[in-house]
C-alpha positions in Angstrom: 0.0 0.0 0.0 1.1 3.4 -0.8 0.7 6.5 1.3 -0.4 9.7 -0.3 0.0 13.0 1.4 -2.1 15.9 0.3 -1.7 19.6 0.9 -4.2 22.2 0.4 -2.1 23.6 -2.4 -2.1 20.4 -4.3 -5.9 20.4 -4.7 -5.9 23.4 -7.1 -3.0 22.2 -9.3 -4.2 20.1 -12.3 -2.4 16.8 -12.8 -0.2 16.8 -15.9 -1.0 13.7 -18.0 1.1 14.5 -21.1 4.6 13.4 -22.0 7.3 16.1 -22.1 8.3 16.0 -25.8 11.0 18.7 -25.6 13.9 16.3 -24.8 12.6 14.0 -27.6 12.7 16.8 -30.1 16.2 17.8 -29.0 17.5 14.2 -29.5 15.8 14.0 -32.9 17.5 17.3 -34.0 20.9 16.0 -32.9 20.3 12.8 -34.8 19.2 14.8 -37.9 22.3 17.0 -37.8 24.6 13.9 -37.4 22.8 12.3 -40.4 23.3 15.4 -42.6 27.0 15.6 -41.7 27.7 12.0 -42.5 25.9 12.0 -45.9 28.5 12.3 -48.7 28.2 15.3 -51.0 27.0 14.1 -54.4 29.4 15.2 -57.2 28.0 15.6 -60.6 30.6 16.3 -63.3 30.2 17.2 -66.9 33.0 16.3 -69.2 33.8 19.2 -71.5 36.5 19.2 -74.1 38.2 22.5 -73.8 40.2 23.9 -76.7 43.9 23.6 -76.4 46.6 25.9 -77.5 46.7 29.7 -77.9 43.6 31.5 -79.0 43.6 32.7 -82.6 45.1 36.1 -83.2 42.6 38.7 -84.2 43.4 39.8 -87.7 41.6 43.2 -87.8 40.5 45.5 -85.1 36.7 45.7 -85.5 35.2 49.0 -86.5 33.0 50.6 -83.9 29.9 52.7 -84.7 28.8 54.8 -81.7 25.2 55.8 -81.5 24.5 58.4 -78.7 21.1 59.4 -77.5 21.1 62.9 -76.0 18.9 64.4 -73.2 16.9 66.5 -75.7 15.9 63.5 -77.8 18.3 63.9 -80.6 20.7 61.1 -81.7 24.3 61.1 -82.9 26.0 58.7 -85.3 29.7 58.8 -84.6 29.3 62.4 -83.3 27.2 63.5 -86.4 23.6 64.5 -85.8 20.9 62.2 -87.2 17.7 63.7 -88.6 15.4 61.1 -87.0 14.5 57.4 -86.9 14.5 57.2 -90.8 18.0 58.5 -91.0 19.1 56.0 -88.2 17.4 53.1 -90.1 19.1 54.0 -93.4 22.6 54.1 -91.7 22.0 50.9 -89.9 20.8 49.1 -93.0 24.0 50.2 -94.9 26.1 49.1 -91.9 24.4 45.7 -91.8 25.7 45.0 -95.3 29.3 45.6 -94.5 31.6 42.6 -94.0 32.8 42.2 -91.3 29.9 43.9 -89.5 31.1 46.7 -87.2 30.2 46.8 -83.6 27.3 49.1 -82.6 27.8 50.8 -79.2 24.7 52.6 -78.0 25.3 55.2 -75.3 22.8 57.6 -73.7 23.1 60.7 -71.5 21.6 60.5 -68.0 18.1 61.9 -68.8 17.8 60.6 -72.4 14.3 59.2 -73.4 14.3 55.5 -73.0 12.0 55.1 -76.0 14.7 56.3 -78.3 17.3 53.9 -76.8 14.8 51.0 -77.2 14.1 52.0 -80.8 17.8 52.1 -81.6 18.2 48.6 -80.1 15.2 47.2 -81.9 16.2 48.7 -85.3 19.7 47.3 -85.0 18.4 43.9 -84.3 15.7 44.0 -86.9 18.1 45.1 -89.7 20.4 42.1 -89.0 23.2 43.6 -86.9 24.7 41.1 -84.6 27.3 42.9 -82.5 25.2 45.4 -80.5 26.2 46.7 -77.1 25.1 49.3 -74.5 27.8 51.4 -73.0 27.2 52.4 -69.4 27.3 55.9 -68.0 30.5 55.3 -66.1 32.4 55.0 -69.4 31.0 58.3 -70.6 32.0 60.1 -67.4 35.6 58.8 -67.6 35.8 59.6 -71.3 34.8 63.2 -70.7 37.4 63.8 -68.1 
């Protein structure tokens, strides 16, 4: 037979009938971390045949055509003012026929209309030019100094 002693304080305290799961969760987390550490890292390799030897020497320095979009909405072709989109398209179509094709570098001033920049890019691509690039503002600022 067991003896049971009761206090007045024990009458108000509900009996806890649940298992304390905190230590079980801690043990599971430690086991999970150990499992993750012991799993080998899967290595997936792709075999690529890299070219050997020195790269070919570039025969000619490519010609660069510089299109600049100004803040006021006008455009320059190698520092010459263009009369509009028709003039730009005419020069781009002539340039597309040249072999080898020159590089097209499109630059814009800080507050230039984006629509003109997009039109210059679209026209260059539509007319078959393949070497098109956008020159950032940091290059313009260093060139002007």
